[in-house]
N, C-alpha and C positions, 0 to 999 in steps of 0.2 A: 504494500500500500504506500502511496506517495505521501510525503510530508504534508502537502496542501490538503489532501483528502483527510488525513488525520486531524488537521486543524479544523476543517469544516465539521467533521463528525463531533469533535470535542465541543465546538461552539454550539452545535445543535443540542447535544446532550446537556450542556450547561443551561441553555435557554429553557429546555423542557423541565429541568430540575427546578430552576427559579420560578417558572410559571406555575408548576405544581404546588410549591410551597406558598406562593402568593395566594393562589386559589384556596388552599387549606386555611390560611390565616383569615380569609374573608368569608369562609363558610359559615352558614348560620347554624347555631346550635338549636336543639329541640326547645321550642318555646313552652313555657308553662303559663297557664292562665289563672288569674286569681278569683274569677267569678264563675258560678255554675247556675245554669237554668235547666229545669227538668219538666217533662210533661209528655203528652201524647199528641198524635196527629192522625188524620184520616186522609186517604189518598183517593183521588178519582183519576184514573188513567184512560186516555183515549188513544188507541192505535191510529197512526196516520199513514201506515203502509209498511210493507215488508218486501224484501227481495231476497233471492237465494243465489248463492254462488257455491257450487259443490255442496258440501254438507254444512255450510255456514249460512244461517239466516240472519240478515241485517234488518233491524227494525227502527222505526222512528215513532216517538210517542209524545203526546202533549199531556202534561200532568198538572193537576191542581191539588193543593193541600190546604187543609184547615188545621192550624196548629194551636194547641191548647196547653195551659200550664203557665210556667213563668214567662214563656213567649206566647203572646196572643197575636196570631198573625194569619194572613192568607198568603199563599205563594203560587207561582206558576213556574214550571220548568219545562224545558225541551230536552228530551233524552234520546240518545242514539245507543243502540245495542248491537252486539254480535254474539250469536249463540251457536255452538257446534251441536251436532246430533248426539254427541257423547255427554252433553250437559255442561261442558265448559263454556265460559263466555265472559263478556265484559260489557260495561256501560259507562258512558260519560254523560254529564248533564250540567247545565247552567240554570240556577234557580234564583228567581227574583222574589225577595221576601219583603212584605210590607206589614208593619204592626208595631207592637209595644213589647219591649224586652225589659222585664222587671221595672216597669213604670216609665221607661224612656221610649219615645216613639221615633220612627224613621223607617228607612229602607236599607237593605243590604243584599249582597249577592253571595250565593254559595256555589262552589264548584264541587261536583261529584266525580269520583273515579273509582269504579269497582270491578273486581275480577273474581272468578270462581272456577273451581274444578270440582270433580266428584268428592274430593277429600278436604278441600279448604276454600276459604273465601277471604277477601280483603276489600274493605271499603274505606275510602278517605273522603270526608266532606269538610271543606275548609271555607272560611270567609275569604273572599277575594279582596286583597289589600287595596285600600283607596276607593272602594265601591260601596260606601255607606253614606247615608244622609241624615239630616235632622239631628236629634239628640243621640243618634247612633254613629255619628261621624267619628272615624278613627277606630271603629270596631275591628277586632281581630279575634280569631278563635277557630275551634274545631267542633263539629257537630257529629255526635255518635248516634247511630240508629240501631235500635234493637227491636226485633220482631218476635213476639211471643204469641203463638197461635196465629190469629189474624190481626192482632193488635200491634200498633206501631208506637214505640216509645223513643224519646230522645234524651240525651244528656248533652248540653251545649256548654262547653268550657270556653270562656271568653274574657277579654279585657277591653276596657274603653279608655 
């Protein structure tokens, strides 16, 4: 290997090393939220169409929720899903929430990202940063959904 090639490779390696460490130092840590809201919600889901590609079915849905408990709200969300014949699948959604959270009124946006297999599932629902209004301006948090039987429960960990 020529000396110039070694110098170029060394410079690239140094650049990658420095960039990696800068990105690690800027990485966000897991946030903790000081406030908690709990309650239930009901869902009304309307299919807007499905398509099939091989053994995968893609769907689009319009969903409305009525949320009760510490969060009194109504919401609308648009959801896209992909489900395999073996039961594995995923969905993504953007939800617009309007209501009162522990006495504070306003709006905010939630982002949903869920996956499942026959043996596991994972769902992340988070407040979209900078997308809140009124007395909820600056809201941050995560929204955990639990389904027991046919009843939907939530735990909303948040900060303002």
